[in-house]
C-alpha positions in Angstrom: -37.5 79.5 -27.9 -38.8 82.4 -26.0 -41.3 82.5 -23.2 -44.0 84.1 -25.6 -43.3 81.7 -28.2 -43.6 78.6 -25.7 -46.8 80.0 -24.6 -48.1 80.2 -28.1 -46.8 76.6 -28.7 -49.8 75.4 -26.2 -53.1 74.3 -27.5 -56.0 76.2 -26.8 -57.4 73.7 -24.1 -53.7 74.0 -22.2 -53.7 77.7 -22.8 -57.5 78.0 -21.3 -56.4 75.6 -18.1 -53.4 77.9 -17.4 -55.5 81.4 -18.0 -58.3 79.8 -15.5 -55.7 78.7 -12.9 -54.0 81.9 -13.0 -57.1 83.7 -12.7 -58.4 81.4 -9.7 -55.3 81.9 -7.5 -55.2 85.9 -8.7 -58.9 86.5 -7.7 -58.7 84.3 -4.6 -55.7 86.1 -3.3 -57.3 89.7 -4.5 -60.1 88.5 -2.0 -57.9 87.9 0.7 -56.3 91.1 1.0 -59.4 93.1 0.7 -59.6 92.6 4.5 -55.9 93.5 5.1 -56.6 97.0 3.3 -60.0 97.8 5.3 -59.2 96.3 8.8 -59.1 99.9 10.2 -62.4 100.7 9.0 -64.0 97.2 10.1 -62.9 98.2 13.4 -64.1 101.8 13.3 -67.6 100.3 12.5 -67.9 97.6 14.8 -66.6 99.7 17.9 -63.8 97.8 18.4 -59.6 97.6 17.8 -57.6 96.5 15.0 -56.1 93.7 16.7 -60.0 92.1 17.5 -60.2 92.2 13.6 -57.0 90.3 13.0 -58.8 87.4 14.3 -60.7 87.2 11.0 -57.1 86.9 9.0 -55.7 84.2 11.7 -58.8 81.9 11.3 -58.7 82.6 7.4 -54.8 81.2 7.4 -55.5 78.8 10.0 -58.4 77.1 8.1 -56.7 76.8 4.8 -55.2 73.4 5.4 -58.7 72.0 6.2 -59.9 73.5 2.7 -56.8 71.7 1.0 -57.7 68.4 2.5 -61.5 68.6 1.9 -61.5 70.1 -2.0 -58.3 67.8 -2.7 -60.0 64.6 -1.8 -62.8 65.8 -3.8 -61.0 66.6 -6.9 -59.2 63.2 -6.9 -62.7 61.6 -6.3 -64.8 63.8 -9.0 -62.2 65.5 -11.2 -60.1 68.7 -11.2 -62.6 70.8 -13.2 -66.0 70.5 -11.4 -64.3 70.9 -8.0 -62.2 74.1 -8.9 -65.5 75.8 -10.4 -67.2 74.7 -6.7 -64.6 76.2 -5.0 -64.6 79.5 -6.8 -68.2 79.9 -6.6 -67.8 79.3 -2.9 -65.0 81.7 -2.0 -66.7 84.2 -4.2 -70.1 83.7 -2.4 -68.5 83.9 1.1 -66.6 87.1 0.0 -70.0 88.9 -1.0 -71.3 87.8 2.0 -68.8 89.4 4.3 -69.9 92.6 2.9 -73.1 92.2 4.7 -71.8 91.2 8.0 -74.0 92.7 11.0 -71.5 91.6 13.6 -67.6 91.4 14.0 -68.4 87.8 15.0 -70.3 86.9 12.0 -67.6 88.3 9.7 -65.0 86.3 11.4 -67.2 83.2 11.0 -67.4 84.2 7.5 -63.9 84.8 7.0 -63.1 81.4 8.7 -65.2 79.5 6.0 -63.8 81.8 3.2 -60.4 80.2 4.6 -61.5 76.9 3.8 -62.3 77.6 0.4 -59.6 79.6 -0.1 -57.2 76.6 0.7 -58.7 74.4 -1.7 -58.2 76.6 -4.8 -54.4 76.6 -5.1 -54.0 72.7 -5.2 -56.7 71.9 -7.1 -56.0 74.7 -9.8 -52.2 74.0 -10.2 -53.1 69.8 -10.5 -55.8 70.7 -13.4 -52.9 72.6 -15.0 -49.8 70.6 -14.5 -51.6 67.8 -15.5 -52.9 69.3 -18.6 -49.6 71.2 -20.1 -46.4 69.3 -21.8 -43.8 68.2 -19.2 -41.4 70.7 -20.7 -43.6 74.0 -19.9 -43.9 73.1 -16.3 -41.2 75.5 -15.4 -42.5 78.3 -17.1 -46.3 78.0 -16.1 -45.1 77.2 -12.5 -43.8 80.8 -12.4 -47.0 82.2 -14.0 -49.2 80.5 -11.8 -47.5 81.3 -8.4 -46.9 85.1 -9.8 -51.0 84.8 -9.4 -50.7 85.7 -5.8 -48.6 89.3 -5.6 -50.8 90.0 -8.8 -53.7 89.5 -6.6 -52.1 92.1 -3.9 -51.3 94.7 -6.6 -55.2 94.5 -7.8 -56.6 94.8 -4.1 -54.0 97.8 -3.7 -55.3 99.4 -7.2 -59.0 98.8 -6.3 -58.6 100.1 -2.9 -56.8 103.3 -4.2 -59.3 103.9 -6.9 -62.8 102.5 -5.3 -62.8 102.5 -1.5 -63.6 106.0 -1.6 -66.7 105.4 -3.4 -67.9 102.0 -2.2 -66.6 101.7 1.4 -65.4 98.6 3.2 -68.6 96.6 2.4 -68.2 97.5 -1.2 -65.0 96.2 -1.3 -66.0 92.5 -0.3 -68.7 92.8 -2.6 -66.7 93.4 -5.6 -64.9 90.5 -4.4 -67.5 88.2 -5.7 -66.5 88.9 -9.4 -64.3 86.0 -9.4 -67.5 84.1 -9.9 -67.5 85.0 -13.6 -64.1 82.9 -14.1 -66.5 79.5 -13.4 -68.5 80.6 -16.8 -64.7 80.6 -18.7 -64.1 77.5 -17.1 -67.2 75.7 -17.8 -67.3 76.9 -21.8 -63.2 76.9 -22.3 -61.3 74.4 -19.6 -61.5 70.5 -20.2 -60.9 68.0 -17.6 -57.1 67.1 -16.6 -56.2 64.3 -19.0 -54.5 62.6 -16.5 -58.0 62.2 -14.0 -59.7 61.1 -17.1 -57.1 58.2 -18.0 -57.1 57.2 -14.3 -61.4 57.1 -14.8 -60.7 54.9 -17.7 -58.6 52.7 -16.0 -61.5 52.8 -13.4 -59.0 53.7 -10.7 -60.3 54.6 -7.5 -58.5 56.8 -5.2 -57.6 55.5 -1.4 -56.3 58.4 -0.2 -55.0 57.2 3.5 -53.5 54.5 2.3 -51.6 56.5 -0.3 -50.4 59.1 2.3 -49.1 56.2 4.7 -47.3 54.8 1.7 -45.6 58.2 1.1 -45.5 59.3 4.7 -41.9 60.0 4.2 -42.1 62.0 1.1 -45.4 64.0 2.8 -43.3 64.9 5.9 -40.6 66.3 3.9 -42.8 68.3 1.7 -44.4 69.7 4.8 -41.1 70.8 6.2 -40.1 72.2 2.9 -43.4 74.2 2.6 -43.0 75.1 6.4 -39.5 76.7 5.4 -40.9 78.3 2.3 -43.9 79.8 4.2 -41.3 81.4 6.8 -39.4 82.8 3.8 -42.3 84.5 2.6 -44.0 85.8 5.6 -40.7 86.5 7.2 -40.1 89.3 4.1 -43.6 90.2 4.2 -45.6 90.6 7.0 -43.7 93.0 9.1 -42.1 94.9 6.3 -44.7 97.7 5.9 -44.4 98.1 9.8 -40.8 98.4 9.6 -40.9 101.0 6.9 -44.1 103.1 8.5 -42.4 102.8 12.7 -38.6 102.5 12.3 -38.0 104.4 8.9 -41.0 106.8 9.8 -42.2 106.8 6.0 -45.3 108.2 4.8 -48.3 105.6 3.9 -47.8 106.9 0.4 -44.2 105.8 0.3 -44.9 102.6 1.9 -47.5 102.0 -0.6 -45.4 102.7 -3.5 -42.4 100.6 -2.3 -45.1 97.8 -1.8 -46.1 98.1 -5.5 -42.2 97.9 -6.5 -41.7 94.7 -4.4 -44.7 92.9 -5.7 -43.5 93.4 -9.3 -40.3 91.9 -8.2 -42.1 89.1 -6.9 -44.2 88.6 -10.2 -40.7 88.9 -12.3 -38.9 86.7 -9.9 -41.4 83.8 -9.9 -41.5 83.6 -13.8 -37.6 83.9 -14.3 -36.8 81.5 -11.9 -39.6 79.2 -12.9 -38.4 79.1 -16.5 -34.8 78.7 -15.4 -35.9 75.3 -13.4 -36.9 74.1 -16.5 -33.1 74.0 -17.6 -31.1 73.6 -14.5 -33.6 71.5 -12.4 -36.0 72.2 -9.6 -33.7 71.8 -6.7 -30.9 73.9 -8.2 -33.4 76.7 -9.2 -34.6 77.1 -5.5 -31.0 76.9 -4.1 -29.9 79.5 -6.3 -32.8 81.9 -5.5 -33.0 81.1 -1.6 -29.3 82.0 -1.5 -29.6 85.2 -3.4 -32.0 87.0 -0.8 -28.8 86.8 1.6 -26.7 89.5 -0.2 -30.1 91.5 -0.9 -30.8 91.7 3.3 -28.4 94.7 3.7 -30.1 97.0 1.2 -33.3 95.7 2.2 -33.6 96.8 5.6 -30.0 98.7 6.2 -29.7 100.9 3.4 -30.7 104.8 3.6 -33.6 106.4 1.9 -36.8 105.4 0.2 -35.2 104.6 -3.4 -32.5 102.2 -1.9 -35.2 100.6 0.5 -37.4 100.0 -2.5 -34.4 98.6 -4.6 -33.5 96.1 -1.6 -37.4 95.2 -1.4 -37.4 94.6 -5.0 -34.5 92.3 -5.2 -35.7 90.6 -2.0 -38.9 89.6 -3.5 -37.4 89.1 -6.6 -35.2 86.0 -4.8 -37.9 85.0 -2.6 -40.7 84.5 -4.8 -38.2 83.4 -7.5 -37.7 80.3 -5.3 -41.7 80.2 -4.9 -42.1 80.5 -8.7 -40.6 76.8 -8.8 -43.2 75.4 -6.1 -46.5 74.3 -8.4 -44.2 72.3 -10.6 -41.9 70.8 -8.1 -44.9 69.9 -5.8 -47.0 68.3 -8.4 -44.0 66.4 -9.8 -43.1 64.8 -6.5 -47.2 64.2 -5.8 -48.3 60.5 -6.3 -50.7 60.4 -9.0 -53.5 59.2 -7.1 -53.4 62.2 -4.6 -51.9 65.0 -7.1 -55.6 67.0 -6.2 -54.8 66.9 -2.6 -51.2 66.3 -2.0 -49.6 70.1 -3.3 -52.2 71.8 -1.5 -52.4 69.8 1.7 -48.5 70.1 2.3 -48.5 74.0 1.1 -51.2 74.8 3.3 -50.0 72.8 6.6 -46.5 74.8 6.0 -48.6 77.8 6.2 -50.4 77.0 9.2 -47.1 76.0 10.7 -45.5 79.5 9.9 -48.4 81.6 11.0 -46.6 82.5 14.0 -44.3 84.4 11.9 -45.2 87.6 12.6 -45.8 87.5 16.1 -42.4 85.9 16.7 -40.7 88.5 14.5 -42.4 91.2 16.4 -41.5 89.9 19.4 -37.7 90.0 18.4 -38.2 93.6 17.7 -39.7 94.6 20.5 -37.1 92.7 22.8 -34.3 94.8 20.8 -36.1 98.0 21.0 -38.3 97.9 18.0 -35.3 97.1 16.0 -37.6 95.6 13.1 -34.7 95.7 11.0 -32.7 93.3 13.2 -35.7 90.9 13.4 -36.5 91.0 9.7 -32.8 90.1 8.9 -32.3 87.6 11.4 -35.1 85.5 10.5 -34.6 85.8 6.7 -30.9 85.2 6.9 -31.3 81.9 8.8 -34.4 80.8 6.7 -33.1 81.5 3.5 -30.1 78.9 4.3 -32.6 76.5 5.6 -34.9 76.6 2.3 -31.8 76.2 0.4 -30.7 72.9 2.4 -33.9 71.3 2.5 -34.3 71.9 -1.1 -30.7 70.9 -2.0 -30.7 67.9 -0.1 -34.6 66.6 -0.9 -36.0 64.7 -3.7 -36.7 66.1 -7.4 -38.8 64.4 -10.2 -38.2 67.0 -13.1 -39.9 66.0 -16.3 -41.8 62.8 -14.5 -44.4 61.1 -16.6 -47.9 61.8 -14.9 -50.5 59.2 -15.0 -48.3 56.4 -15.9 -49.1 53.3 -13.8 -46.7 51.7 -11.1 -44.0 54.1 -11.6 -41.4 54.8 -8.5 -41.8 58.0 -6.5 -38.5 59.9 -5.7 -37.9 59.7 -2.0 -35.8 62.4 0.0 -32.5 61.8 1.0 -30.0 63.2 3.9 -27.2 63.4 1.1 -27.2 65.5 -2.1 -27.6 63.1 -5.2 -24.7 62.9 -7.5 -24.9 64.1 -10.8 -28.1 65.4 -12.5 -31.3 65.9 -10.5 -33.6 62.4 -10.7 -35.7 62.9 -13.8 -37.7 60.8 -15.7 -38.7 62.5 -18.8 -41.7 61.7 -20.6 -43.2 63.0 -24.0 -45.4 65.8 -24.4 
């Protein structure tokens, strides 16, 4: 059955949940990347340097785990749907308010608060969707959801190209309030997660800290896995435009074109490997995608000419985001039922926080070797691709596990690879 036929097999309520979560993550990423595009103009208006403005980005990333914790606990207590709506309204309002910031300090505070809201969206939206769709659809939908992040990057780049000359940097932030309209769609078209409603019917009360202690080993493993994953993505994205501009002396237009090309590769990779993981398992899918990044390295940073560099960047992001495309399904399947609103988002964002030093580390390596950004990029990705493959390959898997079943055993990460097929506990749709 083709991917399109699979999507058509979903009920209208299931499709609406997928659409809402995809749009929520896409426009969340769109709001985040707006600042990336306008830092130069913000610095100019406030009479400071770009380095000072980057504090806003650092704090946005640093606050995301707090948001995952707060909104995740709320979603496990009050439901995925109302908390997702509240979260989207909050990050849209903070984005809009950023356009009125009278000082850089005010802007930095607003972006830190925005980081809390941004940290909550992914986990809550992913849990709502994964608990709504049939188990056999998790791989495909996982790839679609994760593709929302590079899609948001693309939308931000197009809006910047088309509208920035008309609205300026403040107008860009005001346009970032448009995601609030998604709330109307969720309010009228999306139902609450059936798994959460089942728990409510059984009158189960979440005991988040007790559940986290009970699954401490799994939680630590998931944070380590997501730390490696965030080094994998940031290690291929953060300094790549700088490498193209500084070391390869390419024009801004050429760098922008290459960015569009590798984001298309990211979208296609996430969807492809998400679907593939439904056939071969989550662990195997991640291992294959991660290791495919290794042969792409020479073309990615050592080839000559923009065309070959663009090809290498496309292949690299196809592999990196291919591995990432499996993550929404993988983390939700590993998550305890009582904490599915919290566990995936919190482990993801904690991994992101730990990996936040990547850009500084890579830049330091490059400067040490005479501004050799190619070496810094290749060295980090060469190591981290293997680490991702090892952590995933030797870890736990729960593909096809039934959500919402009482007293089901949880998978545990192991130090030796399981023999035979991945540990699956199939459920009926």
